[in-house]
Steps between C-alpha positions, in 0.01 A plus 500: 500500500120538499454149625742575784291799604714772333324598180651851507845396620650604831786682666801335672869548565817351359796474742857422409856577596722697261760227480639368175495127425589289197130420463393861575759735363291809518213457752377858453433445127330158568277659764393775270432252221280299734323813610427600143388155380269431791334838464453455122393137496312448830441860635702425804667810653834411632669729746881441502675510838873438523628368830840474670638153435516368861160625584351370183640140552383497869146619406481246204609208709251585780219540244449865582508638144169596361408476130778389268872481535802406293753266657732248351698196625833344420591137584664426826526134416381287203179349621125556475471571871704820453248652264160332549547389867632836624241713326180286513563232770304472825777676703624725227516871444173688526572724196224337291229519763291217633608144428310258275464157638541321172834674446636448849401133526663412169823685595516343840469151350751574226759637735494184711609278211857457370479384139388735219264230357319465833477879544392584150121438542486721803689795347285468182191522717646801685586677177154433361341638819715812481384548143137467620520737801750742347654632825781636283581572134847438353618808313852407391784252544853637498848382497822633659604869439843466655802648335867508607806693389719297266779523761306300764629150522267217610188708423171300467129549511309266729165373408407529869638850551773385737809634340813447711740794498765297670566297187531814293798732465583832324861498614438742785367478859189701409200354315227742391158355462188692389153361548141616480462623860664487843459184709203541736679340786761227574289295737512252212236250617240773507540641147382398155629784271774421262713798612515373860544134404787577268675696783421210741661257253835673552507472885314176588527132412256211516525134561479433128552730208464517117792468267639826371274616225276199513234305689672181595521450881837467659628499866571826676506520879400127496744266340234225453146408591272199524126484440245250631303291243179703572687831477395596855850490669809670370843458672773746411868456585665838541834593363765529769695811569234748381520826696294820520650843437576530873698171509230291675452147361180395316330207664153323484355737758561797261311319223207421736494857621497642147185284425336554838498880478302471175261215612434592861300822528571509874878497451647836620696521170182458290498868430646560158414815299120473473471176702303338217760227419289429194743258342468265800119511517467480122740210445495300828164572664370636822717662764567330833341696785323732246289774669119481456383634168366855530 
């Protein structure tokens, strides 16, 4: 601390949202423990500030939180890009502040390769750079905390948090589900919180999906697909007879539109909840027609 210019400690803030997670079952207690330990060991005065969930996530993603904050992450898909790429990549979330070139360069190169053996050196370099710069500190790793009544048939816990209520039954036409908080919104492409994404899972489908309760990829709206040798061109063949709730038929234009409203910042439907569309920028790169940086 003295070498960093803080021989007598300093004062800062700790932000978090009061939302229970498997890896953070009691955030209030953890925050108070951090507050006490930092004061005792480093003379750091930590002022705790609890924020509303949606406002907290938006501020974290935009890099607007000052001091320290507690925020976890659950897997959306089983790949390094979902964790390292989204949080530390060049076009990723701003929640950890300014980017480090040695981290972003390694992640960019690793993400462009297909085989694990080719990718390993780049992700090793990225992990080592994260350990050197310490933009974040892992506090805990948690499993699933899901529980069901014994009367529920077809119940399962997904490793990706995408439980499907349509394959479950309790013998009635009402299924009661309790989760940590209300969904922030149902503009699904512009949300990242688990509560919103679980609700979105019940009302939307994708070209491909994961098997029930697992991570193996299987067809969904697409019945098959082909990939070029260099992995730059993907051709999907849609299932026939798929209709929306209003009876209109799904076609390729609908698929293109669903992607365009996320990618193209000039699209009139590129509005969302906050308009951040952080999944797109974090996992796919820059927006088309992005406005000038402020």
